[in-house]
BAFI-3210 file (N, C-alpha, C; in Angstrom, 3 decimals, decimal comma, padded with zeros to 6 digits):
// residues 222
n [1|2|3|4|5|6|7|8|9|10|11|12|13|14|15|16|17|18|19|20|21|22|23|24|25|26|27|28|29|30|31|32|33|34|35|36|37|38|39|40|41|42|43|44|45|46|47|48|49|50|51|52|53|54|55|56|57|58|59|60|61|62|63|64|65|66|67|68|69|70|71|72|73|74|75|76|77|78|79|80|81|82|83|84|85|86|87|88|89|90|91|92|93|94|95|96|97|98|99|100|101|102|103|104|105|106|107|108|109|110|111|112|113|114|115|116|117|118|119|120|121|122|123|124|125|126|127|128|129|130|131|132|133|134|135|136|137|138|139|140|141|142|143|144|145|146|147|148|149|150|151|152|153|154|155|156|157|158|159|160|161|162|163|164|165|166|167|168|169|170|171|172|173|174|175|176|177|178|179|180|181|182|183|184|185|186|187|188|189|190|191|192|193|194|195|196|197|198|199|200|201|202|203|204|205|206|207|208|209|210|211|212|213|214|215|216|217|218|219|220|221|222]
n.u [-007,099|-007,274|-005,024|-004,097|-001,483|-001,084|001,175|002,807|003,552|001,373|000,651|-001,089|-003,300|-005,644|-008,697|-008,193|-006,435|-008,200|-010,289|-008,861|-008,083|-010,620|-011,488|-009,780|-010,707|-013,459|-013,462|-011,394|-011,622|-010,359|-009,931|-009,030|-007,399|-004,273|-003,155|-000,060|001,890|004,920|008,102|010,736|010,927|012,621|012,906|012,299|012,562|010,945|008,626|007,437|006,594|004,617|004,986|005,858|004,147|001,870|001,062|000,426|-001,674|-003,644|-004,223|-005,193|-007,443|-009,068|-009,362|-010,660|-013,069|-014,174|-016,185|-018,092|-021,200|-020,727|-018,237|-014,681|-012,773|-010,439|-007,253|-004,904|-001,488|001,238|003,831|006,149|006,763|007,173|009,355|011,315|014,044|015,020|012,298|011,725|010,037|010,226|010,939|008,646|006,661|007,534|007,208|004,402|003,397|004,197|003,194|000,431|-000,146|-000,441|-001,719|-001,665|-000,299|000,308|-000,884|000,722|000,197|000,795|001,341|001,304|003,448|005,222|005,689|007,101|009,686|010,350|012,374|014,528|014,169|014,868|015,635|013,671|013,022|012,725|010,454|008,528|008,550|007,345|004,947|001,850|001,539|-000,094|-000,899|-001,829|-003,734|-002,709|-002,649|-000,968|-001,824|-002,167|-004,260|-003,853|-002,844|-000,355|002,350|004,924|007,542|006,195|006,375|007,699|011,146|013,064|015,078|018,480|019,096|016,642|014,159|012,097|008,610|006,571|008,280|009,415|007,430|007,618|009,203|007,655|006,846|008,041|007,576|008,835|007,651|005,056|001,768|-001,205|-003,130|-004,860|-008,141|-008,903|-010,806|-009,634|-008,483|-007,722|-005,847|-003,532|-001,371|000,540|-000,665|-002,777|-001,430|-000,375|-002,744|-003,867|-001,917|-002,098|-004,595|-006,686|-009,565|-009,989|-011,599|-013,191|-011,374|-010,169|-010,884|-013,620|-012,892|-010,153|-010,033|-011,127|-009,189|-006,889|-007,663|-008,258|-005,754|-004,207|-002,626|-000,286|-000,652|-003,328|-006,425|-008,482]
n.v [-009,296|-009,313|-008,175|-006,731|-005,583|-003,082|-001,826|000,875|003,423|004,954|006,981|008,488|007,036|004,643|003,253|000,554|-000,137|000,284|-001,559|-003,905|-003,905|-004,020|-006,518|-008,221|-007,747|-008,523|-011,113|-012,626|-012,314|-010,408|-007,927|-005,351|-003,265|-001,898|000,918|001,750|004,224|004,506|005,981|006,361|004,301|001,176|-000,096|001,380|004,396|007,295|008,854|012,038|012,578|013,541|015,140|013,072|013,653|014,646|012,445|010,732|012,209|011,977|009,249|009,117|010,717|009,083|006,816|007,950|008,521|006,113|004,566|001,951|000,950|002,206|001,258|001,261|000,017|000,500|001,994|004,635|004,421|006,165|005,251|004,577|006,940|008,620|007,338|007,732|007,712|004,808|002,711|-000,205|-003,251|-005,273|-003,883|-002,360|-004,313|-005,428|-003,200|-002,831|-005,201|-004,867|-002,281|-002,514|-004,540|-007,255|-010,546|-012,514|-013,474|-010,781|-009,961|-009,552|-007,768|-008,147|-007,329|-009,276|-008,482|-007,505|-009,720|-011,315|-010,403|-010,658|-012,028|-010,350|-008,502|-006,755|-008,924|-010,926|-013,538|-013,244|-011,640|-013,455|-015,182|-013,846|-012,879|-013,511|-014,091|-012,481|-012,664|-010,639|-010,531|-008,731|-006,239|-005,134|-003,265|-000,063|001,140|002,206|004,727|007,190|006,790|007,515|009,224|009,401|007,065|005,065|004,441|001,423|000,525|-000,129|-003,586|-004,327|-005,076|-003,773|-003,543|-006,368|-007,218|-009,732|-012,085|-014,745|-015,050|-015,370|-017,953|-019,856|-019,155|-019,023|-019,140|-019,939|-018,948|-016,974|-016,911|-014,379|-014,090|-011,623|-008,939|-007,554|-004,448|-002,587|-000,322|002,149|003,974|005,338|005,691|007,349|009,668|010,498|010,974|013,107|015,135|015,561|016,560|014,738|012,620|011,469|011,110|008,960|007,015|007,132|007,206|009,224|011,024|011,218|012,249|014,815|015,853|015,883|017,728|020,042|020,669|020,988|018,853|016,985|018,569|019,047|020,817|023,049]
n.w [019,247|015,744|013,500|010,423|008,298|005,880|003,887|002,097|-000,373|-000,984|-002,914|-004,876|-002,307|-003,507|-005,002|-005,340|-003,246|-001,126|-001,586|-001,397|001,318|002,493|001,613|003,022|005,601|005,436|004,318|005,367|008,029|009,682|012,254|011,996|009,621|009,288|007,721|006,572|005,739|003,928|004,784|003,546|000,910|000,550|-001,883|-004,140|-006,101|-005,584|-007,789|-008,713|-006,069|-003,277|-000,073|002,794|004,955|003,703|002,209|004,296|005,405|003,425|003,596|006,222|005,933|004,363|006,090|008,285|007,145|006,529|008,115|009,395|010,412|012,830|013,469|013,233|010,871|009,566|009,952|010,038|010,459|011,664|012,081|010,514|009,194|011,365|012,459|010,567|008,125|006,128|005,436|006,962|006,895|008,832|011,157|011,516|011,943|014,378|015,991|015,845|016,983|019,629|020,313|019,975|021,627|020,814|020,915|019,114|015,936|013,695|010,387|007,230|004,349|000,932|-002,524|-005,602|-007,222|-005,405|-003,780|-005,544|-005,389|-002,783|-001,490|-001,581|000,352|003,429|005,925|005,261|005,999|008,746|008,829|007,895|010,029|012,161|011,265|009,546|006,093|003,507|000,188|-002,413|-005,411|-008,281|-010,917|-013,753|-015,668|-017,188|-018,430|-020,989|-020,567|-020,758|-018,809|-018,613|-017,068|-014,729|-013,397|-010,726|-010,057|-009,927|-007,101|-006,157|-006,014|-006,918|-009,422|-012,066|-011,320|-012,047|-014,007|-014,118|-013,580|-013,017|-010,836|-008,632|-008,583|-006,930|-004,218|-001,010|001,532|003,885|003,068|002,420|-000,427|-001,663|-002,851|-004,181|-005,715|-008,768|-009,674|-012,483|-011,909|-010,883|-008,654|-010,080|-012,599|-011,812|-010,907|-013,360|-014,781|-013,312|-013,614|-016,314|-016,695|-016,908|-016,264|-012,931|-010,867|-009,778|-009,189|-006,818|-003,270|-002,052|000,014|-000,353|-002,930|-002,499|-000,781|-002,396|-004,386|-002,861|-001,881|-004,061|-005,094|-007,039|-009,227|-009,438|-009,902|-008,010]
ca.u [-007,465|-006,571|-004,623|-003,304|-000,795|-000,965|002,137|002,971|003,757|000,040|001,035|-001,956|-004,139|-006,710|-009,767|-007,644|-005,976|-009,364|-010,993|-007,990|-008,219|-011,968|-011,544|-009,101|-011,622|-014,717|-013,332|-010,420|-012,000|-009,510|-010,660|-008,562|-006,258|-003,472|-002,485|001,210|002,652|006,371|008,840|011,590|010,867|013,946|012,922|011,951|012,821|009,624|008,447|006,391|006,074|004,314|005,697|005,304|003,037|000,685|000,610|-000,229|-002,941|-004,622|-004,621|-006,020|-008,739|-009,870|-009,687|-011,635|-014,367|-014,636|-016,767|-019,217|-021,994|-020,075|-016,944|-013,558|-011,997|-009,190|-006,546|-003,617|-000,451|002,349|005,081|007,313|007,081|007,735|010,651|012,246|014,983|014,449|011,219|011,849|008,828|010,507|010,869|007,251|005,938|007,919|006,558|002,953|003,155|004,360|002,341|-000,972|-000,275|-001,057|-001,490|-001,538|000,519|-000,337|-000,697|001,311|-000,400|001,657|000,880|002,083|004,694|006,109|006,049|008,061|011,039|010,381|013,659|015,503|013,831|015,631|015,158|012,384|012,747|012,233|009,071|007,692|008,512|006,501|003,693|001,229|001,690|-001,235|-000,508|-002,997|-003,624|-002,557|-002,713|-000,069|-002,355|-002,354|-005,389|-003,339|-002,420|001,094|002,848|006,347|007,776|005,455|006,641|008,800|012,283|013,541|016,303|019,405|019,004|015,267|013,831|010,805|007,454|006,005|009,287|009,601|006,433|007,965|009,890|006,693|006,477|008,567|007,558|009,299|007,046|003,625|001,033|-002,584|-003,321|-006,165|-008,957|-009,451|-011,100|-008,485|-008,812|-006,578|-005,567|-002,318|-001,057|001,290|-001,646|-003,537|-000,572|-000,320|-004,049|-004,035|-000,990|-002,504|-005,962|-007,642|-010,472|-009,519|-012,543|-013,692|-010,276|-009,740|-012,021|-014,086|-012,106|-008,845|-010,259|-011,282|-007,910|-006,008|-008,105|-008,135|-004,348|-003,546|-001,588|000,007|-001,089|-004,798|-007,054|-009,617]
ca.v [-008,565|-009,717|-006,976|-006,900|-004,361|-002,794|-000,747|001,398|004,875|005,584|008,215|008,506|005,889|004,554|002,307|-000,791|-000,304|000,234|-002,814|-004,948|-003,897|-004,467|-007,954|-008,866|-007,648|-009,247|-012,500|-013,352|-012,185|-009,525|-006,869|-004,028|-003,145|-000,692|001,481|002,282|004,884|004,467|007,258|006,157|002,879|000,662|-000,782|002,238|005,830|007,854|009,840|013,032|012,295|014,612|014,904|011,990|014,136|014,759|011,082|010,258|012,931|011,382|007,964|009,405|011,220|007,920|005,977|008,670|008,534|004,741|003,996|001,084|000,567|002,756|000,614|001,684|-001,146|000,950|003,000|005,091|004,397|006,995|004,813|004,626|008,347|009,150|006,702|008,309|006,804|003,794|002,004|-001,655|-003,896|-006,033|-002,932|-001,968|-005,432|-005,503|-002,070|-003,060|-006,276|-004,314|-001,117|-002,916|-005,630|-008,379|-011,880|-013,418|-012,902|-009,906|-010,360|-008,540|-007,877|-007,689|-007,661|-010,278|-007,906|-007,381|-011,072|-011,864|-009,983|-010,628|-012,566|-009,259|-007,605|-006,826|-009,938|-011,491|-014,723|-012,760|-011,193|-014,656|-015,817|-013,137|-012,422|-014,290|-013,384|-012,501|-012,180|-010,181|-010,458|-007,373|-006,135|-004,038|-002,438|001,366|001,622|002,949|006,068|007,366|007,012|007,861|010,420|009,310|005,763|004,964|003,670|000,437|000,907|-001,196|-004,861|-004,601|-004,861|-003,113|-004,375|-007,222|-007,489|-011,182|-012,630|-016,130|-015,038|-015,728|-019,362|-020,659|-018,351|-020,023|-019,060|-020,207|-017,718|-017,040|-016,217|-013,738|-014,012|-010,266|-008,372|-006,832|-003,211|-002,164|001,079|002,298|005,343|005,939|006,150|008,464|010,857|010,923|011,538|014,421|016,090|015,822|017,054|013,678|012,227|010,507|011,306|007,741|006,068|007,311|007,445|010,610|011,840|011,440|013,168|016,166|016,305|016,184|018,963|021,176|020,972|021,094|017,842|016,398|019,497|019,098|022,118|023,034]
ca.w [018,031|014,530|012,765|009,210|007,890|004,451|003,732|000,747|-000,441|-001,069|-003,596|-003,703|-002,008|-004,503|-004,696|-005,259|-001,872|-000,234|-001,795|-000,866|002,777|002,846|001,369|004,147|006,743|005,245|003,887|006,183|009,422|010,486|012,945|011,592|008,714|009,493|006,551|007,072|004,667|004,076|004,767|002,376|000,553|000,202|-003,167|-005,271|-006,033|-005,855|-008,846|-008,431|-004,735|-002,344|001,184|003,610|005,789|002,860|001,907|005,522|005,561|002,514|004,165|007,391|005,463|003,975|007,251|009,099|006,453|006,285|009,330|009,045|011,596|014,007|013,699|012,403|010,468|008,968|010,742|009,511|011,492|011,184|012,713|009,625|008,962|012,610|012,675|009,620|007,480|005,247|006,125|006,875|007,404|010,055|012,268|011,683|012,553|015,789|016,667|015,926|017,953|020,973|020,547|020,021|022,594|020,114|021,467|017,988|014,867|012,722|008,993|006,365|003,017|-000,162|-003,862|-006,321|-007,746|-004,247|-003,355|-006,493|-005,011|-001,319|-001,030|-001,529|001,447|004,658|006,875|004,815|006,812|010,032|008,620|007,809|011,341|013,124|010,657|008,486|004,828|002,591|-001,134|-003,162|-006,867|-008,788|-012,374|-014,129|-016,745|-016,924|-019,221|-022,147|-020,177|-020,803|-017,453|-018,653|-016,267|-013,472|-012,794|-009,778|-010,558|-008,957|-006,402|-005,815|-006,723|-007,320|-010,816|-012,274|-010,990|-013,091|-015,036|-014,175|-012,663|-012,674|-009,555|-007,591|-008,718|-005,824|-002,999|-000,042|002,856|003,983|002,802|001,927|-001,708|-001,517|-004,064|-004,179|-007,032|-009,308|-010,370|-013,286|-011,607|-010,093|-008,242|-011,190|-013,588|-011,251|-010,960|-014,755|-015,146|-012,681|-014,224|-017,697|-016,725|-017,236|-015,187|-011,934|-009,773|-009,145|-008,985|-005,429|-002,374|-002,074|000,945|-000,969|-004,049|-001,962|-000,221|-003,522|-005,028|-001,933|-001,631|-005,364|-005,193|-008,346|-010,254|-009,501|-009,727|-007,087]
c.u [-006,617|-006,304|-003,808|-002,703|-000,778|-000,043|002,216|003,245|002,414|000,178|000,272|-002,617|-005,293|-007,687|-009,277|-007,131|-007,164|-010,097|-010,177|-008,127|-009,587|-012,122|-010,897|-009,996|-012,799|-014,531|-012,313|-010,645|-011,094|-010,350|-010,273|-007,418|-005,567|-002,847|-001,223|001,985|004,150|006,937|009,770|011,538|012,242|014,052|012,581|012,361|011,539|009,661|007,283|005,754|005,714|004,996|005,065|004,111|001,754|000,163|-000,108|-001,589|-004,018|-005,140|-005,538|-007,396|-009,647|-010,308|-010,743|-013,026|-014,987|-015,102|-018,009|-019,919|-021,320|-018,718|-015,901|-012,695|-010,620|-008,568|-005,229|-002,604|000,783|003,727|006,295|007,733|007,704|009,124|011,716|013,162|014,295|013,446|011,346|010,665|009,070|010,432|009,429|006,447|006,271|007,262|005,071|002,632|003,232|003,343|000,875|-001,203|-000,891|-000,706|-001,517|-000,823|-000,283|-000,148|-000,055|000,799|000,585|001,049|001,786|003,429|005,721|006,605|007,110|009,501|011,219|011,715|014,736|015,265|014,767|014,956|013,783|012,020|012,201|010,798|008,134|007,576|007,520|005,169|003,168|001,283|000,452|-000,768|-001,757|-002,722|-003,530|-002,603|-001,884|-000,617|-002,525|-003,395|-004,975|-002,975|-000,899|001,595|004,342|006,548|007,071|005,718|007,799|009,906|012,711|014,864|017,165|019,233|017,601|015,092|012,450|009,666|006,940|007,006|009,486|008,675|006,738|008,687|008,965|006,402|006,916|008,649|007,802|008,572|005,552|002,856|-000,404|-002,631|-004,735|-006,890|-009,681|-009,808|-009,928|-008,958|-007,589|-006,296|-004,323|-002,141|-000,305|000,332|-002,402|-002,712|-000,500|-001,628|-004,223|-003,172|-001,401|-003,971|-006,999|-008,494|-009,802|-010,488|-012,906|-012,633|-009,726|-010,980|-012,373|-013,245|-010,733|-008,972|-010,363|-009,955|-006,937|-006,374|-007,910|-006,693|-003,520|-002,411|-001,485|-000,438|-002,590|-005,294|-008,236|-010,924]
c.v [-009,045|-008,485|-007,376|-005,561|-004,266|-001,583|-000,282|002,883|005,603|006,976|008,401|007,155|005,855|003,432|000,866|-001,105|-000,525|-001,098|-003,982|-005,042|-004,415|-005,970|-008,725|-008,855|-008,607|-010,738|-013,305|-013,147|-011,333|-008,401|-005,480|-004,176|-001,819|-000,285|002,183|002,922|004,834|005,889|007,264|004,674|002,379|000,142|000,089|003,677|006,519|008,900|010,755|012,792|013,580|014,244|013,732|012,433|014,268|013,379|010,481|010,915|012,370|010,052|008,169|009,896|010,071|007,127|006,639|008,644|007,151|004,082|003,203|000,621|001,017|002,170|001,141|000,456|-000,772|002,037|003,348|005,102|005,129|006,492|004,921|006,058|008,962|008,573|007,305|007,275|005,842|002,952|000,498|-002,315|-004,655|-005,119|-002,544|-003,076|-005,560|-004,384|-002,357|-004,131|-005,730|-003,210|-001,493|-004,086|-006,881|-009,705|-012,942|-012,697|-011,929|-010,488|-009,201|-008,794|-007,358|-008,095|-008,687|-009,733|-007,714|-008,762|-011,678|-011,503|-009,938|-011,139|-011,485|-008,315|-007,784|-007,806|-010,481|-012,731|-014,333|-012,275|-012,401|-015,368|-015,153|-012,669|-013,438|-013,457|-013,589|-011,900|-011,859|-010,189|-008,997|-007,403|-004,945|-003,056|-000,984|001,987|002,534|004,394|006,133|007,705|007,310|009,181|010,389|008,000|005,845|004,110|002,654|000,891|-000,318|-002,430|-005,189|-004,345|-004,225|-004,071|-005,102|-007,574|-008,986|-011,832|-014,083|-016,209|-015,465|-017,221|-020,201|-019,836|-019,279|-020,067|-019,384|-018,901|-018,026|-016,270|-015,676|-013,673|-012,665|-009,819|-007,510|-005,614|-002,766|-000,672|001,117|003,756|006,074|006,500|007,367|009,744|011,403|011,579|012,941|015,465|016,473|016,232|016,020|013,330|011,238|010,414|010,023|006,638|006,147|007,489|008,933|011,508|012,166|012,398|014,606|016,708|016,690|017,519|020,177|021,611|021,016|020,092|017,285|017,308|019,592|020,522|021,993|023,072]
c.w [016,862|013,683|011,543|008,823|006,372|004,316|002,293|000,779|-000,434|-001,683|-004,917|-003,449|-003,009|-004,152|-004,634|-003,866|-000,932|-000,355|-001,266|000,655|003,204|002,645|002,520|005,390|006,577|005,009|004,684|007,680|010,282|011,084|012,453|010,593|009,004|008,165|007,061|005,907|004,950|004,156|003,555|002,032|000,123|-001,231|-004,364|-005,002|-006,475|-006,960|-008,473|-007,070|-004,000|-001,026|001,949|004,444|004,976|002,462|003,109|005,689|004,639|003,061|005,370|006,978|005,057|005,199|008,139|008,468|006,350|007,571|008,941|010,309|012,886|014,314|012,719|012,099|009,938|009,838|010,068|010,650|010,959|011,597|011,795|009,332|010,206|012,883|011,763|009,002|006,530|006,035|005,903|007,580|008,696|011,276|012,567|012,346|014,039|016,587|016,880|016,967|019,374|021,252|020,702|020,976|022,002|020,770|020,369|016,852|014,013|011,331|008,240|004,951|001,983|-001,495|-004,522|-006,776|-006,629|-003,822|-004,269|-006,140|-003,486|-000,764|-000,920|-000,351|002,636|005,627|006,499|005,634|008,172|009,943|008,622|009,151|012,289|012,560|009,663|007,210|003,966|001,271|-001,936|-004,664|-007,283|-010,312|-012,803|-015,150|-016,310|-017,843|-020,361|-021,837|-020,197|-019,405|-017,438|-017,929|-014,933|-012,737|-011,812|-010,381|-009,513|-008,350|-006,145|-006,669|-007,208|-008,815|-010,900|-011,940|-012,226|-014,190|-015,217|-013,160|-012,276|-011,343|-008,412|-007,564|-007,516|-004,544|-001,805|001,296|002,799|003,825|002,402|000,612|-001,732|-002,853|-004,087|-005,589|-007,484|-010,089|-011,169|-013,103|-010,734|-009,702|-009,349|-012,234|-013,077|-011,272|-012,381|-015,185|-014,573|-013,379|-015,638|-017,825|-017,092|-016,012|-014,238|-010,761|-009,043|-009,044|-007,571|-004,555|-002,367|-001,169|000,369|-002,143|-003,552|-001,447|-001,340|-004,151|-004,122|-001,719|-002,918|-005,530|-006,618|-009,500|-010,402|-009,280|-008,778|-007,844]
res [m|k|i|a|l|l|g|g|t|f|n|p|l|h|i|g|h|c|m|l|a|d|t|v|i|r|e|l|g|y|d|k|v|l|f|v|p|t|y|i|p|p|h|k|v|l|s|t|a|v|s|p|s|l|r|l|a|m|v|k|a|f|c|d|s|a|v|s|d|g|r|r|f|f|e|a|d|p|c|e|i|e|r|g|g|i|s|y|t|i|d|t|l|r|y|v|i|q|a|y|g|l|d|e|r|p|a|f|i|m|g|q|e|v|a|a|q|f|n|k|w|n|n|s|a|g|i|a|q|i|a|d|i|i|i|a|r|r|h|p|d|n|n|s|v|d|v|s|g|f|a|n|a|p|a|g|a|y|i|e|d|y|k|d|e|s|l|l|d|n|f|p|y|e|h|i|m|l|e|n|p|v|f|p|v|s|s|t|e|i|r|s|r|i|a|n|g|k|s|f|r|y|l|v|p|d|a|v|f|r|y|i|c|e|n|n|l|y|g|a|e|k]
***
């Protein structure tokens, strides 16, 4: 089985995440994409975060709804939340290889803004040794929405996303550059829209929209 991992805070999961995962399935021939919500990300301080269990529940709601021709291409894996502590990708990859009994390397999906600072990750060389790397195109635009107060802050030696895109110019590891469609939408923008009573209905999957509204997340009204 060919498995690719898509990690993130998913705070909340949005259509860009979904389209990225579907592109990996349809165009790169993977059998399944595992959505792995982080417990504590090592590279950012979360803003207006809901609990890890609620972020996981939103991801599960989407994966449970996204069945095509009776097949489940997407799965929510709670390993990082169950493990607790800071979520390191190298630990997650080792877990997935063993837990899923993989006989070929899994893939790890990252956005351009993540790849630009991949050298700062815990054991980035080890990640490249045991996983194929897929780099997805991303876009930093927030559609003129004021996201001050909703943006995550960089942690430690990390810099703000997209602050220096030239860092990606000399990415040192073999990788696939994915020609995915780029949606100018971010979880930060969605949190801001919800808190300010703006439209966000079609920026997230229907299952996630219902979950946010039913549970009054980010200040949403039922």
